[in-house]
C-alpha positions, 0 to 999 in steps of 0.5 A: 831538779838540778841545784847549782851554786853561783858566785855573786849577788843574786839581785844582779843575776837575770832570772825569771824569779829570784828568791831572797830569804831574810831574817826577821828585823834585818834591813832589806838590801838597799837595791830593793828597800825602796820598793815597799814600806818596811812594815809590809815585810818584816821577815817573820817565819814563812812570810811571803811577799812577791815584787816586780822590781824595775831594771836594772835589777836582774830578777823579773820577779823577786820573792821575799821569804821570811826566815823568822828570828835569827835566834830561832832559825834552825835547820828546820827553818831552812827546810821550810823556806827551801820547800816554799821557794820551789812551791812558789816557783811552780805556782808562778810557772817558773822552771828556773829560779835563783835563791839567796840569803840576806845575812849569815845564818846561825847554823853552818853554811853546810847545814843551811845548804843541806836543809835548803836542798832537802826542803826543795826536793821534798817540797816539790813532791807530788804523787799524781801518777794515777791522775788523768786529764791534768792540765799544763799548769798542774803538770809543770815542774821546776827543773833548776835552782841556783843558790848564790854564795860568796867565793870562799863558801862555794865548795861548802854550799855545793857539798851541803846541797848535794847531801840535801838532794840525796837525802830528799830523794831518799824521802820522796822514794819512800813516799812513792812506795807508801803511796802505791796501791796495794795491788801494784806493790805486792810482796813479790813486787816489793822484792823486784823493787829491791832488786832494781834498787840494787842495780841502780845503786850497787847494793848487794840484794838477795830476795827469798821467795815462798819456797826459800822461806819454807826451806829455811823455816821463816815460820812467822812470815809464812803464817801471816802470808798464808791467807793471800794469793800474793806470796810473801818474800824477804829482802836483804840489801847490803852496803859495804862489808863487815871488816875490822873497825867497820861497824855493822848496822842492821836496819829492819823494816816491816813490809805489810803491803796490805793489812786487812787484819786477816780473820780478825778483820779491821773495820772498813774505815780502818783499812783505808790507809792499810796500803801504808802498813809497809812504811817501815820497809819504805824507810829502809829502802829510802835509807839504803838508797841514801847510804849507797849514794853517799857510800858511807864507810859502814856495813849496813844491812837492810832487811825487809819482811814482807807479806799481805795479811788477808782473810781466806780459808787458808789464813792463820787463825786466832788460837794458832801457834806459830813456830818462828825462824828462831824456834820460839813459838807464838800463840796467835790471839789476834791475826791483826797483830801480824807485824810483830810476827813477821818481824820476829823472823827478820830480827832473828835473821839479823843476828847472823851479821853480829851487828853493832846495833839493830834498828827496826822501823814499823807501823806497829801499833795504833796505841802509839797514836793514842800516846803520841798522836800523828806527829811523833815517832815512838822509840823503845829499846834495850840499849840506852846509848843507841836510843840516845843516838837515835833521839839526837838524830831525830832532833837534827833531822826534824823527825823527832822521837819520844821514848817509852820504857821497856821495863821487865814487868812489860816482858812478863805481859807477852808470855803465853801459857801454851807457847813461848810468847803471845802476840797480844797482851791487851790494850794497856801499854800496847805499844810497849808490849809490842816492842818487848815482844820484838826484843825477844828475837834480838838476843843480846844485840843493842836494839831499837824499835821505831813505831811510826804508825802515827808519823808515817801518814798524814791527811793534814800536812803541817810543814811546807815540805810535807805532802798528804798521805805517805810522809817518808818518815824514818829516812832522814832519821836513819840517815842522820844516825848512820852519818853520825856513826860514820863521822866517829 
């Protein structure tokens, strides 16, 4: 979608559809106030009224969208109306529309334009590439939106809208990856996707295949991938380079392209969404695309450990002891706790970059869904300053997180009698003990773990810019965190 900025009054611009966003309680412009009784449109959050104004007004159709109370109209509210605007335009079969705001927003114009554009990109998303016999109305796409501004605000709104589009595209890219069937996005094909991303954005990309993983000793990834005909891989995506004054941040993603549970087989209904077990890697892919397009003045390294966890005569077994890349050994009690095993290699590999922080994203535990439900990402880590930064980024980006503790007592729970660690510590505190397992592989580097097992997938979208299935969660959070570092 092309989003441009125009100077002037939207109500005087000829258009098939004009969208006017109005705060609750604000009077409508005099040009249109007489077109409906005041009580028919109060501007409550997400309220919609469609008008067909007579000449000489410019828009053939005029959609009034409510922003709600000015006191509560935050960045998230502007994401909502951006999504609603593009969805209404599509429903009306209007390829190009204009949009403006009645009154001044309580946030900066840059942030409002950013949120508008994010909402438009995310709200326009559909994953229909496998549907057939779609009729014209279903395949219709909105191609252009013009945001109206005053002359003195032109550049601010243009730059905000550009940022929002880049971030929104990063989210929809991640959604595409999560929604892809497991057969179409094996570990090898995920590696090909990393190479394509590098060619498209200028990221430096390296992909290790099974032979290279074996040569270098990636024992965790190799163990989990043993049972599948689709061989595992490891991806390195690098933006910028390490230099004095430029912090290195490692983003680590779990890339389980399908998780059957291995020999500890999942129930059938628990496997229905397991193509999404690579949502952590999708978040890293999406964030790296945004980082490259924004050319952030940081050294950012995206690391993705990828395997397919399948049952076969070659599968790793409960009772096996795996030697990871770090040399630490892991007693396997349940082959369905495989994500932490492949991540152990990626997290240890991250240490060679001497990073200022390691931020890892994964659909790691069902326990986080019990604790926080499907709307919130769990966060745990070893450095409070890092956790605080990520929590703040979650509030701004709309991808909120909630912290759980990682006290010493939990670390004791993952120790094994026959190996250095065990990959399961029982049901109590399952999300926390999984995080403490991961922390054993990061050394003394500041580390944060984001458990997106609940927030990465939805069957019931609750916000206008959300779509069913893969949510693309993590992209906006990671980007806002990195943008915060770049600003400092």
